[in-house]
FINUFI-200558 format. One record per atom (N, C-alpha, C): x, y, z. Coordinates in steps of 0.2 Angstrom, whole numbers, padded with zeros to 4 digits, always signed. Example, Ala and Ser with C-alpha at 12.3 -4.5 7.8 and 13.67 -1.06 7.14 Angstrom:
BEGIN
+0066-0028+0039+0062-0022+0039+0066-0016+0039+0064-0011+0035+0068-0005+0036+0064+0000+0039
END
This chain:
BEGIN
-0152-0196+0125-0157-0201+0124-0160-0198+0118-0161-0203+0112-0164-0202+0105-0170-0207+0106-0177-0201+0102-0181-0204+0099-0184-0205+0092-0186-0206+0090-0186-0206+0084-0196-0206+0081-0196-0204+0074-0204-0203+0075-0202-0206+0066-0207-0208+0063-0208-0211+0056-0213-0203+0052-0208-0200+0048-0213-0196+0042-0214-0200+0035-0218-0200+0033-0218-0204+0027-0221-0201+0021-0221-0200+0017-0226-0198+0011-0224-0201+0002-0231-0199+0000-0232-0202-0008-0231-0195-0010-0228-0200-0017-0226-0192-0023-0221-0189-0023-0221-0181-0023-0216-0177-0023-0217-0173-0019-0214-0168-0019-0214-0163-0011-0206-0166-0006-0204-0162-0003-0198-0161+0001-0201-0163+0009-0196-0163+0013-0198-0165+0021-0196-0157+0023-0197-0152+0021-0195-0145+0025-0198-0146+0031-0197-0140+0035-0203-0139+0038-0201-0136+0045-0204-0133+0049-0200-0130+0057-0203-0134+0063-0200-0138+0063-0201-0142+0071-0200-0138+0080-0204-0140+0084-0205-0139+0089-0206-0144+0094-0207-0144+0100-0208-0149+0104-0211-0148+0110-0214-0151+0114-0218-0148+0120-0221-0155+0124-0225-0153+0129-0227-0157+0133-0223-0162+0141-0214-0159+0138-0208-0162+0144-0211-0163+0151-0208-0169+0154-0208-0166+0162-0202-0163+0164-0201-0161+0168-0195-0156+0172-0190-0161+0173-0191-0169+0173-0187-0173+0173-0181-0175+0167-0184-0171+0162-0180-0173+0156-0182-0164+0152-0176-0163+0146-0175-0157+0142-0173-0158+0137-0178-0157+0131-0177-0160+0125-0171-0154+0120-0167-0156+0117-0163-0153+0114-0164-0154+0107-0161-0155+0102-0159-0153+0094-0165-0158+0090-0170-0157+0088-0176-0161+0083-0171-0161+0077-0167-0165+0075-0166-0167+0068-0169-0171+0063-0168-0170+0057-0171-0176+0051-0167-0180+0045-0168-0185+0045-0164-0190+0042-0167-0194+0035-0167-0191+0031-0172-0196+0026-0169-0203+0023-0170-0207+0022-0169-0213+0020-0172-0215+0010-0166-0220+0010-0166-0220+0004-0171-0222+0000-0173-0223-0005-0182-0221-0008-0180-0230-0011-0187-0232-0009-0188-0240-0009-0197-0239-0012-0197-0238-0019-0202-0241-0022-0205-0234-0023-0213-0233-0020-0217-0225-0022-0218-0222-0018-0216-0224-0011-0215-0218-0004-0208-0217-0003-0209-0209+0000-0202-0209+0003-0204-0208+0010-0198-0207+0014-0198-0209+0021-0193-0207+0023-0193-0204+0031-0188-0199+0034-0190-0201+0041-0184-0199+0046-0184-0201+0053-0183-0194+0058-0187-0193+0061-0188-0188+0063-0183-0187+0069-0180-0185+0072-0172-0187+0079-0175-0183+0084-0179-0185+0089-0177-0180+0095-0173-0182+0100-0168-0178+0101-0165-0181+0108-0166-0174+0116-0165-0180+0119-0171-0178+0124-0162-0181+0131-0160-0174+0135-0156-0174+0141-0159-0176+0148-0157-0182+0149-0160-0185+0157-0157-0179+0161-0160-0178+0169-0162-0174+0176-0158-0179+0181-0161-0176+0185-0158-0181+0191-0160-0188+0193-0156-0193+0197-0158-0197+0197-0164-0201+0198-0168-0205+0197-0172-0208+0198-0181-0209+0191-0184-0210+0192-0191-0212+0189-0193-0208+0187-0192-0207+0180-0195-0201+0173-0200-0205+0170-0206-0201+0171-0213-0203+0164-0214-0199+0159-0212-0201+0154-0214-0196+0146-0222-0198+0146-0229-0196+0145-0235-0198+0144-0238-0193+0141-0237-0186+0140-0240-0179+0136-0234-0177+0130-0227-0180+0130-0225-0175+0123-0227-0177+0119-0223-0171+0114-0226-0170+0108-0220-0169+0101-0221-0169+0097-0217-0165+0091-0222-0161+0086-0221-0156+0083-0226-0151+0081-0222-0148+0076-0225-0153+0068-0224-0147+0064-0225-0142+0060-0224-0137+0058-0227-0132+0054-0223-0132+0047-0230-0131+0043-0226-0130+0035-0233-0123+0033-0229-0117+0033-0236-0112+0030-0238-0110+0034-0246-0109+0035-0250-0111+0038-0253-0116+0042-0250-0123+0040-0252-0128+0043-0246-0131+0046-0250-0134+0051-0246-0138+0059-0250-0144+0062-0245-0147+0061-0247-0156+0065-0244-0160+0069-0248-0160+0073-0245-0162+0081-0245-0170+0081-0239-0172+0083-0241-0182+0084-0236-0183+0090-0239-0186+0094-0239-0188+0103-0232-0194+0101-0228-0192+0106-0223-0196+0109-0224-0204+0113-0229-0206+0110-0229-0209+0117-0229-0211+0123-0228-0215+0128-0228-0218+0133-0218-0219+0135-0215-0216+0138-0210-0218+0139-0208-0215+0146-0206-0222+0150-0201-0223+0156-0194-0223+0157-0191-0219+0160-0185-0221+0161-0182-0220+0169-0178-0224+0170-0175-0225+0177-0169-0222+0178-0167-0215+0178-0161-0211+0179-0155-0215+0184-0151-0218+0182-0148-0220+0188-0141-0217+0190-0139-0215+0196-0133-0212+0199-0127-0217+0194-0123-0212+0192-0118-0216+0188-0111-0216+0195-0109-0222+0195-0105-0226+0196-0096-0226+0193-0093-0223+0199-0086-0223+0195-0082-0227+0192-0084-0233+0194-0081-0240+0190-0087-0243+0188-0086-0244+0184-0091-0252+0181-0089-0256+0175-0093-0260+0174-0089-0264+0167-0092-0258+0162-0090-0263+0158-0091-0257+0150-0092-0264+0143-0097-0260+0145-0099-0262+0136-0097-0261+0130-0093-0265+0126-0088-0264+0120-0094-0265+0114-0096-0268+0114-0101-0272+0107-0109-0275+0110-0111-0271+0107-0119-0273+0107-0124-0271+0101-0130-0276+0101-0133-0277+0095-0137-0267+0096-0138-0265+0089-0144-0260+0088-0150-0260+0087-0153-0263+0084-0161-0261+0081-0161-0267+0077-0169-0266+0077-0172-0270+0071-0177-0267+0068-0180-0266+0061-0185-0264+0057-0187-0268+0053-0192-0268+0052-0193-0274+0045-0203-0273+0044-0207-0275+0039-0213-0274+0040-0215-0282+0043-0213-0282+0047-0216-0292+0050-0212-0288+0059-0215-0289+0064-0210-0289+0070-0207-0297+0069-0203-0295+0072-0200-0303+0076-0202-0307+0079-0204-0311+0080-0208-0313+0087-0202-0315+0093-0197-0315+0092-0190-0316+0096-0183-0308+0095-0184-0307+0099-0178-0302+0099-0170-0303+0105-0166-0306+0100-0160-0308+0104-0156-0302+0105-0153-0302+0112-0151-0295+0112-0141-0299+0114-0136-0297+0114-0131-0301+0115-0125-0293+0115-0125-0293+0121-0118-0288+0124-0110-0291+0126-0105-0287+0123-0099-0290+0126-0097-0288+0131-0094-0289+0138-0092-0283+0142-0088-0284+0144-0083-0280+0147-0077-0281+0147-0075-0278+0156-0073-0282+0160-0072-0281+0166-0063-0279+0168-0064-0271+0171-0057-0267+0170-0056-0268+0177-0059-0272+0182-0060-0273+0188-0055-0275+0190-0054-0277+0196-0044-0280+0200-0049-0287+0204-0056-0285+0205-0061-0293+0206-0066-0295+0202-0069-0302+0202-0073-0304+0198-0079-0299+0198-0083-0301+0192-0091-0295+0191-0094-0301+0189-0100-0302+0192-0106-0306+0192-0111-0304+0188-0113-0304+0182-0120-0301+0180-0125-0306+0183-0131-0304+0188-0134-0307+0190-0143-0307+0185-0145-0300+0182-0152-0301+0180-0149-0294+0174-0156-0297+0171-0160-0289+0166-0166-0287+0170-0166-0282+0168-0173-0278+0169-0175-0273+0165-0183-0272+0163-0185-0268+0160-0194-0269+0162-0195-0262+0158-0203-0259+0161-0207-0263+0155-0208-0265+0151-0212-0267+0144-0217-0272+0144-0223-0272+0146-0228-0276+0145-0228-0281+0136-0227-0276+0133-0226-0282+0129-0220-0287+0125-0216-0286+0130-0209-0292+0129-0210-0295+0135-0207-0302+0136-0204-0305+0140-0197-0306+0141-0197-0307+0146-0188-0312+0146-0188-0319+0146-0183-0319+0141-0181-0327+0139-0176-0328+0140-0173-0335+0141-0165-0338+0142-0161-0335+0143-0162-0330+0150-0155-0327+0151-0149-0333+0156-0144-0330+0157-0142-0333+0162-0137-0332+0166-0135-0331+0173-0131-0326+0174-0123-0328+0173-0120-0323+0172-0112-0324+0170-0106-0319+0174-0101-0323+0174-0095-0321+0179-0090-0320+0175-0087-0311+0175-0084-0309+0170-0077-0310+0176-0071-0314+0176-0064-0313+0178-0061-0304+0176-0061-0304+0182-0053-0297+0182-0050-0296+0175-0051-0291+0172-0050-0290+0164-0047-0293+0159-0053-0297+0159-0058-0300+0153-0063-0299+0151-0065-0301+0147-0072-0300+0144-0076-0306+0144-0083-0307+0143-0087-0311+0142-0094-0309+0137-0098-0315+0133-0104-0310+0131-0110-0312+0136-0115-0308+0137-0120-0308+0140-0124-0308+0136-0129-0315+0135-0136-0313+0129-0142-0316+0134-0146-0313+0130-0153-0315+0133-0159-0313+0126-0165-0317+0126-0171-0315+0123-0175-0313+0124-0181-0308+0121-0187-0301+0123-0189-0305+0118-0196-0310+0122-0200-0315+0118-0205-0307+0115-0209-0305+0110-0211-0299+0106-0220-0303+0106-0223-0298+0109-0229-0298+0106-0231-0293+0101-0231-0288+0103-0233-0281+0101-0236-0282+0092-0240-0280+0092-0242-0278+0084-0238-0273+0079-0242-0275+0074-0236-0272+0066-0239-0264+0067-0235-0261+0067-0232-0252+0070-0230-0250+0074-0229-0254+0078-0226-0253+0086-0219-0250+0084-0217-0245+0088-0210-0246+0089-0210-0243+0096-0200-0245+0096-0200-0246+0107-0189-0244+0104-0190-0239+0109-0185-0240+0111-0180-0241+0119-0176-0248+0118-0177-0254+0125-0170-0250+0127-0170-0248+0131-0164-0252+0135-0163-0255+0141-0162-0258+0142-0164-0263+0148-0157-0262+0154-0159-0261+0157-0153-0260+0163-0150-0269+0166-0143-0269+0166-0141-0274+0171-0138-0276+0177-0139-0280+0183-0140-0279+0189-0134-0284+0190-0129-0282+0191-0122-0287+0192-0120-0285+0200-0115-0289+0202-0112-0289+0208-0105-0291+0206-0101-0285+0214-0094-0283+0213-0093-0287+0221-0090-0292+0224-0091-0294+0230-0095-0294+0232-0100-0291+0237-0103-0291+0241-0110-0287+0239-0106-0284+0235-0111-0275+0233-0115-0276+0227-0120-0273+0225-0123-0276+0219-0127-0270+0216-0126-0268+0213-0125-0262+0205-0129-0263+0199-0131-0258+0198-0136-0258+0190-0131-0254+0186-0132-0255+0180-0128-0256+0173-0131-0255+0167-0135-0248+0165-0139-0248+0161-0134-0249+0153-0140-0254+0150-0135-0256+0143-0138-0252+0137-0135-0254+0131-0136-0246+0126-0143-0250+0124-0143-0246+0120-0151-0243+0119-0152-0250+0110-0158-0250+0111-0160-0255+0105-0166-0251+0104-0166-0249+0096-0172-0247+0093-0176-0253+0091-0182-0254+0090-0185-0257+0090-0190-0256+0084-0192-0258+0078-0198-0254+0074-0201-0259+0069-0206-0257+0068-0211-0264+0064-0215-0256+0058-0212-0256+0052-0217-0251+0048-0221-0255+0045-0227-0253+0041-0230-0258+0038-0227-0257+0031-0227-0259+0027-0227-0264+0021-0229-0259+0015-0228-0257+0009-0227-0250+0006-0236-0252+0006-0237-0257+0001-0246-0256+0001-0250-0253+0006-0250-0254+0011-0252-0255+0018-0251-0247+0020-0246-0244+0019-0245-0237+0022-0248-0235+0016-0247-0234+0007-0251-0231+0003-0257-0230+0005-0262-0236+0007-0268-0235+0008-0270-0229+0017-0267-0232+0020-0267-0227+0026-0265-0219+0022-0261-0219+0017-0260-0211+0016-0266-0209+0012-0270-0215+0008-0277-0213+0005-0282-0212+0009-0282-0211+0016-0289-0211+0020-0293-0217+0022-0288-0223+0019-0296-0231+0018-0292-0235+0026
END
């Protein structure tokens, strides 16, 4: 699993430095920390800091004190990674396969509705019925989901909408859980990750960087 942070600079100067992470619970392990500089548009320069996590044993895992620390010379800056709740599932030997999915949303205005659309292949010899989708995000609510039945060796689209009530500047990593049934048994399957972020416009960012 990967978490993102934005690093935004005004003027010249590079994004060099040393990163270290800490404050993670025992249910996850922090791996690589990388940085990708985004194409410059206007006066501001932006980069994304990627923090890779390895999940542990099945169960519920909550991150609420983890951080990334940037070291540059004799100065340091520690940034919290926010609150992250993960439900780690036991792997199933066979399950439907998500072949196509929506990847994310980024902009200066948060969209009110976020559409999720997954193309799912049923490789099993009996029908699969996708019954529901679950997630635990207080700033979103589920809308327009309908159960979908997928015949053996066939594909079908599963779509639903999350209605957004977040404020500007929110950063979310959303990975819903699909609930599906094969015969009389019900299973859980993690959907692919959706990155949702709303970065303020350049004028607002410049005022923030100037301390106003």
